[in-house]
DSSP file (Angstrom, degrees, kcal/mol; ACC not computed):
  #  RESIDUE AA STRUCTURE BP1 BP2  ACC     N-H-->O    O-->H-N    N-H-->O    O-->H-N    TCO  KAPPA ALPHA  PHI   PSI    X-CA   Y-CA   Z-CA
    1    1 A M              0   0    0      0, 0.0     2,-0.5     0, 0.0     0, 0.0   0.000 360.0 360.0 360.0 132.4   31.8    7.9  -24.0
    2    2 A R        -     0   0    0      0, 0.0     2,-0.4     0, 0.0     0, 0.0  -0.902 360.0-153.4-107.8 124.5   32.5   11.5  -23.1
    3    3 A L        -     0   0    0     -2,-0.5     2,-0.0     1,-0.1     0, 0.0  -0.768  17.6-120.5-101.3 141.6   30.5   13.1  -20.3
    4    4 A T     >  -     0   0    0     -2,-0.4     4,-2.5     1,-0.1     5,-0.2  -0.320  24.9-113.2 -74.4 161.7   29.8   16.8  -20.1
    5    5 A R  H  > S+     0   0    0      1,-0.2     4,-2.3     2,-0.2     5,-0.2   0.909 116.5  50.7 -62.7 -42.0   31.0   18.8  -17.1
    6    6 A S  H  > S+     0   0    0      1,-0.2     4,-2.2     2,-0.2    -1,-0.2   0.867 109.9  50.9 -67.4 -35.0   27.4   19.5  -15.9
    7    7 A F  H  > S+     0   0    0      2,-0.2     4,-2.7     1,-0.2    -1,-0.2   0.929 110.2  49.1 -67.0 -44.5   26.5   15.8  -16.1
    8    8 A R  H  X S+     0   0    0     -4,-2.5     4,-2.4     1,-0.2    -2,-0.2   0.892 111.6  49.2 -62.6 -38.3   29.5   14.8  -14.1
    9    9 A L  H  X S+     0   0    0     -4,-2.3     4,-2.4     2,-0.2    -1,-0.2   0.891 112.2  48.2 -63.8 -41.5   28.6   17.4  -11.5
   10   10 A A  H  X S+     0   0    0     -4,-2.2     4,-2.4     2,-0.2    -2,-0.2   0.918 112.0  49.4 -66.0 -41.7   25.0   16.2  -11.3
   11   11 A L  H  X S+     0   0    0     -4,-2.7     4,-2.3     2,-0.2     5,-0.2   0.922 111.5  49.0 -62.9 -44.8   26.2   12.6  -11.0
   12   12 A L  H  X S+     0   0    0     -4,-2.4     4,-2.5     1,-0.2    -1,-0.2   0.913 111.5  49.8 -60.5 -42.9   28.6   13.5   -8.2
   13   13 A A  H  X S+     0   0    0     -4,-2.4     4,-2.6     2,-0.2    -2,-0.2   0.898 110.3  49.9 -63.3 -41.1   25.9   15.5   -6.4
   14   14 A A  H  X S+     0   0    0     -4,-2.4     4,-2.2     2,-0.2    -2,-0.2   0.916 112.8  46.0 -65.3 -44.1   23.4   12.6   -6.7
   15   15 A V  H  X S+     0   0    0     -4,-2.3     4,-1.8     2,-0.2    -2,-0.2   0.903 113.5  49.2 -68.4 -39.9   26.0   10.0   -5.3
   16   16 A S  H  X S+     0   0    0     -4,-2.5     4,-1.8    -5,-0.2    -2,-0.2   0.926 111.0  50.3 -63.5 -44.1   27.0   12.4   -2.5
   17   17 A L  H  X S+     0   0    0     -4,-2.6     4,-2.2     1,-0.2    -2,-0.2   0.901 109.5  51.5 -60.3 -42.1   23.3   12.9   -1.6
   18   18 A G  H  X S+     0   0    0     -4,-2.2     4,-2.0     1,-0.2    -1,-0.2   0.882 108.1  51.6 -61.5 -38.9   22.7    9.2   -1.6
   19   19 A A  H  X S+     0   0    0     -4,-1.8     4,-1.8     2,-0.2    -1,-0.2   0.846 108.2  52.4 -70.1 -33.3   25.7    8.7    0.8
   20   20 A V  H  X S+     0   0    0     -4,-1.8     4,-1.1     2,-0.2    -2,-0.2   0.946 111.2  45.8 -67.9 -47.7   24.3   11.3    3.2
   21   21 A F  H  < S+     0   0    0     -4,-2.2     3,-0.2     1,-0.2     4,-0.2   0.858 111.9  51.8 -64.8 -35.0   20.9    9.6    3.4
   22   22 A T  H >< S+     0   0    0     -4,-2.0     3,-1.1     1,-0.2    -1,-0.2   0.876 106.6  53.5 -69.3 -36.4   22.4    6.2    3.8
   23   23 A A  H 3< S+     0   0    0     -4,-1.8    -1,-0.2     1,-0.2    -2,-0.2   0.745 106.2  54.5 -69.6 -23.2   24.6    7.5    6.7
   24   24 A R  T 3< S+     0   0    0     -4,-1.1    -1,-0.2    -3,-0.2    -2,-0.2   0.391  80.5 118.2 -92.3   2.6   21.5    8.8    8.5
   25   25 A A  S <  S-     0   0    0     -3,-1.1     2,-0.2    -4,-0.2    -3,-0.0  -0.324  71.6-101.1 -71.0 155.1   19.5    5.6    8.5
   26   26 A Q        -     0   0    0     16,-0.1     2,-0.2     1,-0.1    -1,-0.1  -0.451  30.6-136.2 -74.8 144.9   18.6    4.0   11.9
   27   27 A T     >  -     0   0    0     -2,-0.2     4,-2.0     1,-0.1     5,-0.1  -0.552  27.0-107.8 -91.9 165.6   20.6    1.1   13.2
   28   28 A L  H  > S+     0   0    0      1,-0.2     4,-2.2     2,-0.2     5,-0.2   0.849 122.7  56.3 -59.7 -35.1   18.9   -2.0   14.7
   29   29 A D  H  > S+     0   0    0      2,-0.2     4,-1.7     1,-0.2    -1,-0.2   0.884 104.4  52.3 -65.2 -39.9   20.2   -0.8   18.1
   30   30 A D  H  4 S+     0   0    0      2,-0.2     4,-0.2     1,-0.2    -2,-0.2   0.931 109.8  49.9 -59.4 -46.4   18.4    2.6   17.6
   31   31 A L  H >< S+     0   0    0     -4,-2.0     3,-1.0     1,-0.2    17,-0.3   0.878 108.1  51.5 -63.3 -38.4   15.1    0.7   16.8
   32   32 A R  H 3< S+     0   0    0     -4,-2.2    -1,-0.2     1,-0.2    -2,-0.2   0.836 111.9  47.3 -69.2 -29.8   15.4   -1.4   19.9
   33   33 A K  T >X S+     0   0    0     -4,-1.7     3,-1.0     1,-0.2     4,-0.8   0.327  80.0 110.8 -89.7   8.7   15.9    1.7   22.0
   34   34 A D  G X4  +     0   0    0     -3,-1.0     3,-1.1     1,-0.3    -1,-0.2   0.869  69.5  58.3 -51.5 -46.8   12.9    3.5   20.4
   35   35 A P  G 34 S+     0   0    0      0, 0.0    20,-0.3     0, 0.0    -1,-0.3   0.830 112.4  39.3 -56.9 -33.0   10.7    3.4   23.4
   36   36 A S  G <4 S+     0   0    0     -3,-1.0     2,-0.9     1,-0.1    -2,-0.2   0.490  95.9  89.6 -97.1  -3.4   13.2    5.2   25.6
   37   37 A A    X<  +     0   0    0     -3,-1.1     3,-0.6    -4,-0.8     5,-0.2  -0.801  47.8 175.1 -95.5 101.2   14.3    7.7   22.9
   38   38 A T  T 3   +     0   0    0     -2,-0.9    -1,-0.1     1,-0.2     3,-0.1   0.519  65.1  77.5 -85.3  -3.3   12.0   10.7   23.2
   39   39 A G  T 3  S+     0   0    0      1,-0.2     2,-0.3     0, 0.0    -1,-0.2   0.741 108.2   7.5 -77.7 -23.1   13.9   12.8   20.6
   40   40 A A    <   -     0   0    0     -3,-0.6     2,-0.7    -6,-0.2    -1,-0.2  -0.982  65.3-128.6-157.6 142.9   12.4   11.0   17.6
   41   41 A V        +     0   0    0     -2,-0.3    -3,-0.1     1,-0.2     3,-0.1  -0.863  28.8 173.5 -93.4 115.4    9.8    8.3   16.9
   42   42 A L        +     0   0    0     -2,-0.7     2,-0.3    -5,-0.2    -1,-0.2   0.728  61.4  38.5 -97.9 -26.2   11.5    5.7   14.8
   43   43 A T  S >  S-     0   0    0      1,-0.1     3,-1.5   -12,-0.1    -1,-0.1  -0.899  81.4-116.7-127.6 157.8    8.7    3.0   14.6
   44   44 A Y  T 3  S+     0   0    0     -2,-0.3    -1,-0.1     1,-0.3     4,-0.1   0.869 113.1  41.0 -61.1 -39.8    5.0    3.3   14.3
   45   45 A G  T 3  S-     0   0    0      2,-0.3     7,-2.1    -3,-0.0     6,-0.6   0.081 118.2-101.5 -98.0  22.6    4.2    1.7   17.7
   46   46 A M  S <  S-     0   0    0     -3,-1.5     5,-0.2     4,-0.2     3,-0.2   0.935  94.9  -8.2  57.0  48.6    7.0    3.4   19.7
   47   47 A G  S >  S-     0   0    0    -13,-0.1     3,-1.3     1,-0.1    -2,-0.3  -0.509  99.1 -66.6 121.9 171.5    9.2    0.3   19.6
   48   48 A Y  T 3  S+     0   0    0    -17,-0.3    -1,-0.1     1,-0.2   -16,-0.1   0.761 125.3  64.3 -67.8 -24.8    8.8   -3.4   18.6
   49   49 A A  T 3  S-     0   0    0     -3,-0.2    -1,-0.2    -4,-0.0    -2,-0.1   0.620  96.3-141.1 -76.1 -10.6    6.3   -4.1   21.4
   50   50 A N    <   +     0   0    0     -3,-1.3    -4,-0.2     1,-0.1    -2,-0.1   0.870  49.4 147.8  54.4  43.6    3.8   -1.7   19.7
   51   51 A Q        -     0   0    0     -6,-0.6    -5,-0.2    -5,-0.2     3,-0.1   0.766  41.8-152.4 -74.7 -26.9    2.6   -0.3   23.0
   52   52 A R        +     0   0    0     -7,-2.1     2,-0.5     1,-0.2    -6,-0.2   0.750  46.0 138.9  55.7  28.4    2.1    3.1   21.5
   53   53 A Y        -     0   0    0     -8,-0.3     2,-0.4    -7,-0.2    -1,-0.2  -0.875  38.2-157.9-101.1 132.3    2.7    4.7   24.9
   54   54 A S        -     0   0    0     -2,-0.5   -18,-0.1     2,-0.1   -16,-0.0  -0.931  15.5-151.7-111.0 135.6    4.7    7.9   25.1
   55   55 A S        +     0   0    0     -2,-0.4    -1,-0.1   -20,-0.3   -17,-0.0   0.440  61.3 118.3 -79.2  -0.6    6.5    9.0   28.2
   56   56 A L        -     0   0    0      1,-0.1    -2,-0.1     2,-0.0     3,-0.0  -0.382  43.8-170.5 -69.2 146.7    6.2   12.7   27.1
   57   57 A D        +     0   0    0      1,-0.1    -1,-0.1    -2,-0.0    -2,-0.0   0.315  56.0  97.8-127.5  10.4    4.1   14.7   29.5
   58   58 A K  S    S+     0   0    0      1,-0.1     2,-0.5     2,-0.0    -1,-0.1   0.813  87.3  51.7 -70.4 -29.1    3.5   18.2   28.0
   59   59 A I  S    S+     0   0    0      3,-0.0     2,-0.2     5,-0.0    -1,-0.1  -0.943  76.6 150.1-108.4 126.2    0.0   17.1   26.8
   60   60 A N     >  -     0   0    0     -2,-0.5     4,-1.4     1,-0.0     3,-0.2  -0.755  62.0 -77.6-142.6-172.8   -2.1   15.5   29.6
   61   61 A K  T  4 S+     0   0    0     -2,-0.2     4,-0.3     1,-0.2    -2,-0.0   0.825 124.2  53.8 -65.6 -30.5   -5.8   15.1   30.6
   62   62 A R  T  4 S+     0   0    0      1,-0.2    -1,-0.2     2,-0.1     3,-0.2   0.846 119.6  27.3 -73.1 -34.0   -5.9   18.7   31.9
   63   63 A N  T >4 S+     0   0    0     -3,-0.2     3,-1.4     1,-0.1    -2,-0.2   0.458  89.7  96.0-111.7   3.8   -4.7   20.5   28.9
   64   64 A V  G >< S+     0   0    0     -4,-1.4     3,-1.3     1,-0.3    -1,-0.1   0.786  79.8  62.9 -65.7 -25.5   -5.7   18.2   26.0
   65   65 A A  G 3  S+     0   0    0     -4,-0.3    -1,-0.3     1,-0.3    -2,-0.1   0.733  94.5  62.4 -70.5 -18.8   -8.9   20.2   25.4
   66   66 A R  G <         0   0    0     -3,-1.4    -1,-0.3     1,-0.2    -2,-0.2   0.407 360.0 360.0 -87.1   3.0   -6.8   23.3   24.6
   67   67 A L    <         0   0    0     -3,-1.3    -1,-0.2    -4,-0.1    -2,-0.1   0.464 360.0 360.0 -68.4 360.0   -5.2   21.6   21.5
């Protein structure tokens, strides 16, 4: 079976893109540290305990009405 050049390039791009997304997946250690990692929310409940508490402080009781 002979593949065209454009098909080979598309296949190579798809495989490369898949490798990029695989490399960016979270590790179990990242998920365990989710409550203390304020740069990104990795789980729905801010960690396995599902506390849903965020330590971020830019929005508080005084300024929430201005959202």
